[in-house]
Backbone as CSV, one residue per row, in Angstrom:
resi,resn,N_x,N_y,N_z,CA_x,CA_y,CA_z,C_x,C_y,C_z
1,MET,15.221,-21.174,-26.859,13.820,-20.926,-26.636,13.629,-19.684,-25.781
2,GLY,12.715,-18.838,-26.161,12.431,-17.632,-25.397,11.388,-17.895,-24.331
3,PRO,11.081,-16.859,-23.565,10.072,-17.023,-22.521,8.692,-17.282,-23.121
4,SER,7.906,-18.039,-22.401,6.563,-18.368,-22.854,5.677,-17.126,-22.809
5,ARG,4.736,-17.018,-23.734,3.800,-15.906,-23.727,2.661,-16.154,-22.746
6,LYS,2.494,-17.390,-22.319,1.446,-17.705,-21.352,1.852,-17.157,-19.987
7,PRO,0.897,-16.544,-19.259,1.217,-16.052,-17.908,1.635,-17.206,-17.012
8,SER,2.583,-16.949,-16.128,3.040,-17.980,-15.208,2.011,-18.166,-14.098
9,LEU,1.545,-19.379,-13.942,0.546,-19.681,-12.923,1.139,-20.492,-11.775
10,ARG,2.426,-20.730,-11.825,3.058,-21.538,-10.781,2.981,-20.875,-9.415
11,ALA,3.114,-19.562,-9.363,3.103,-18.844,-8.084,1.696,-18.731,-7.513
12,THR,0.689,-18.887,-8.346,-0.706,-18.767,-7.893,-1.502,-19.976,-8.379
13,PRO,-1.364,-21.095,-7.688,-2.022,-22.313,-8.152,-3.549,-22.263,-8.090
14,THR,-4.113,-21.259,-7.410,-5.575,-21.168,-7.338,-6.176,-20.565,-8.597
15,LEU,-5.346,-19.962,-9.436,-5.840,-19.410,-10.700,-5.685,-20.428,-11.808
16,ASN,-6.608,-20.370,-12.740,-6.403,-21.195,-13.933,-6.228,-20.259,-15.126
17,LEU,-5.684,-20.784,-16.171,-5.325,-19.989,-17.341,-6.534,-19.266,-17.931
18,ALA,-7.680,-19.918,-17.960,-8.887,-19.297,-18.525,-9.273,-18.044,-17.732
19,ASP,-9.132,-18.086,-16.387,-9.455,-16.921,-15.564,-8.493,-15.764,-15.833
20,VAL,-7.221,-16.078,-15.991,-6.221,-15.043,-16.275,-6.540,-14.378,-17.617
21,TYR,-6.792,-15.181,-18.640,-7.129,-14.617,-19.943,-8.447,-13.850,-19.894
22,GLY,-9.394,-14.312,-19.069,-10.662,-13.602,-18.911,-10.455,-12.224,-18.310
23,ALA,-9.586,-12.148,-17.292,-9.295,-10.858,-16.664,-8.609,-9.912,-17.648
24,ILE,-7.677,-10.445,-18.408,-6.982,-9.626,-19.415,-7.976,-9.143,-20.472
25,ALA,-8.840,-10.038,-20.926,-9.833,-9.666,-21.944,-10.775,-8.587,-21.409
26,TYR,-11.208,-8.733,-20.159,-12.093,-7.724,-19.563,-11.391,-6.372,-19.537
27,TYR,-10.148,-6.362,-19.080,-9.403,-5.107,-19.023,-9.283,-4.481,-20.410
28,LEU,-8.938,-5.286,-21.392,-8.768,-4.745,-22.740,-10.074,-4.180,-23.296
29,ARG,-11.202,-4.778,-22.945,-12.495,-4.276,-23.415,-12.977,-3.071,-22.630
30,HIS,-12.505,-2.905,-21.400,-12.994,-1.843,-20.508,-11.838,-1.016,-19.939
31,ARG,-10.824,-0.821,-20.746,-9.598,-0.174,-20.277,-9.867,1.196,-19.640
32,ASN,-10.658,2.044,-20.284,-10.909,3.391,-19.740,-11.589,3.332,-18.388
33,GLU,-12.604,2.460,-18.270,-13.327,2.355,-16.993,-12.428,1.811,-15.888
34,VAL,-11.631,0.804,-16.205,-10.736,0.212,-15.206,-9.676,1.234,-14.793
35,ASP,-9.095,1.918,-15.760,-8.081,2.932,-15.439,-8.678,4.056,-14.600
36,GLN,-9.897,4.480,-14.919,-10.554,5.527,-14.143,-10.830,5.039,-12.719
37,TYR,-11.281,3.791,-12.588,-11.537,3.202,-11.274,-10.258,3.206,-10.437
38,ILE,-9.164,2.766,-11.028,-7.885,2.724,-10.308,-7.454,4.133,-9.926
39,HIS,-7.596,5.076,-10.832,-7.231,6.467,-10.561,-8.048,7.023,-9.390
40,THR,-9.362,6.775,-9.419,-10.243,7.255,-8.358,-9.869,6.632,-7.023
41,ARG,-9.617,5.323,-7.002,-9.250,4.640,-5.757,-7.938,5.181,-5.201
42,ARG,-6.986,5.487,-6.072,-5.703,6.049,-5.607,-5.913,7.434,-4.997
43,GLN,-6.782,8.232,-5.618,-7.070,9.557,-5.069,-7.735,9.424,-3.698
44,GLU,-8.696,8.514,-3.577,-9.373,8.297,-2.300,-8.393,7.813,-1.231
45,ALA,-7.486,6.936,-1.619,-6.483,6.428,-0.681,-5.560,7.547,-0.219
46,GLU,-5.156,8.409,-1.136,-4.289,9.540,-0.781,-5.012,10.490,0.161
47,LYS,-6.276,10.779,-0.111,-7.056,11.660,0.747,-7.181,11.065,2.151
48,LEU,-7.459,9.782,2.231,-7.581,9.109,3.519,-6.254,9.127,4.268
49,ARG,-5.155,8.878,3.554,-3.829,8.922,4.176,-3.561,10.294,4.773
50,GLN,-3.910,11.355,4.033,-3.698,12.712,4.527,-4.558,13.000,5.753
51,GLU,-5.806,12.516,5.748,-6.686,12.712,6.898,-6.124,12.015,8.130
52,ILE,-5.648,10.803,7.961,-5.083,10.050,9.085,-3.831,10.741,9.600
53,GLU,-2.954,11.149,8.703,-1.718,11.816,9.115,-1.998,13.142,9.806
54,ALA,-3.059,13.850,9.397,-3.393,15.137,10.015,-3.822,14.952,11.472
55,LYS,-4.362,13.780,11.793,-4.811,13.511,13.158,-3.689,12.996,14.051
56,GLN,-2.560,12.669,13.459,-1.435,12.127,14.210,-0.472,13.256,14.590
57,PRO,0.231,13.093,15.710,1.238,14.107,16.047,2.348,14.087,15.004
58,SER,2.992,15.223,14.859,4.080,15.266,13.882,5.195,14.338,14.343
59,ARG,5.999,13.912,13.420,7.090,12.997,13.771,8.106,13.677,14.678
60,VAL,8.294,14.980,14.490,9.233,15.713,15.337,8.705,15.722,16.772
61,GLU,7.404,16.027,16.934,6.810,16.021,18.272,6.907,14.638,18.907
62,LEU,6.603,13.608,18.145,6.657,12.250,18.659,8.074,11.890,19.066
63,ARG,9.036,12.242,18.243,10.439,11.959,18.554,10.842,12.657,19.845
64,ASP,10.459,13.932,19.980,10.792,14.678,21.188,10.169,14.045,22.431
65,LYS,8.917,13.617,22.334,8.243,12.961,23.461,8.958,11.664,23.848
66,LEU,9.305,10.878,22.838,9.974,9.612,23.117,11.354,9.826,23.734
67,LEU,12.079,10.810,23.231,13.402,11.099,23.800,13.279,11.604,25.233
68,ALA,12.271,12.442,25.494,12.066,12.939,26.858,11.729,11.782,27.789
69,ARG,10.888,10.876,27.341,10.524,9.709,28.153,11.747,8.834,28.399
70,LYS,12.581,8.677,27.379,13.805,7.876,27.525,14.731,8.525,28.551
71,ASP,14.855,9.851,28.484,15.710,10.562,29.432,15.209,10.372,30.867
72,LEU,13.882,10.417,31.061,13.322,10.223,32.400,13.575,8.815,32.914
73,THR,13.506,7.850,32.046,13.672,6.455,32.476,15.131,6.150,32.777
74,HIS,16.051,6.800,32.087,17.474,6.520,32.290,18.118,7.474,33.280
75,ALA,17.372,8.436,33.805,17.952,9.372,34.784,18.219,8.646,36.101
76,SER,19.314,9.025,36.754,19.619,8.407,38.055,18.636,8.898,39.102
77,PRO,18.326,8.049,40.069,17.359,8.417,41.103,17.839,9.612,41.937
78,GLY,19.143,9.842,42.072,19.650,10.924,42.901,19.680,12.266,42.203
79,GLU,19.344,12.343,40.951,19.441,13.601,40.213,18.280,14.498,40.541
């Protein structure tokens, strides 16, 4: 016997088979709109990620700051 064609609902007991088929049917009827929506959301997410990263110190700067702080904390009091 091969694998069942029915989606596995064991991992998500809150879904029922009719809802899964409804979601698939909606996607198949509106594939272009759904794909465009996903594409747009990914672009927006990438733009937001870049904005957030631009406001953060570079990783090299952060690493240098952390290493300098570590050196100060581990330095002997007599130095």
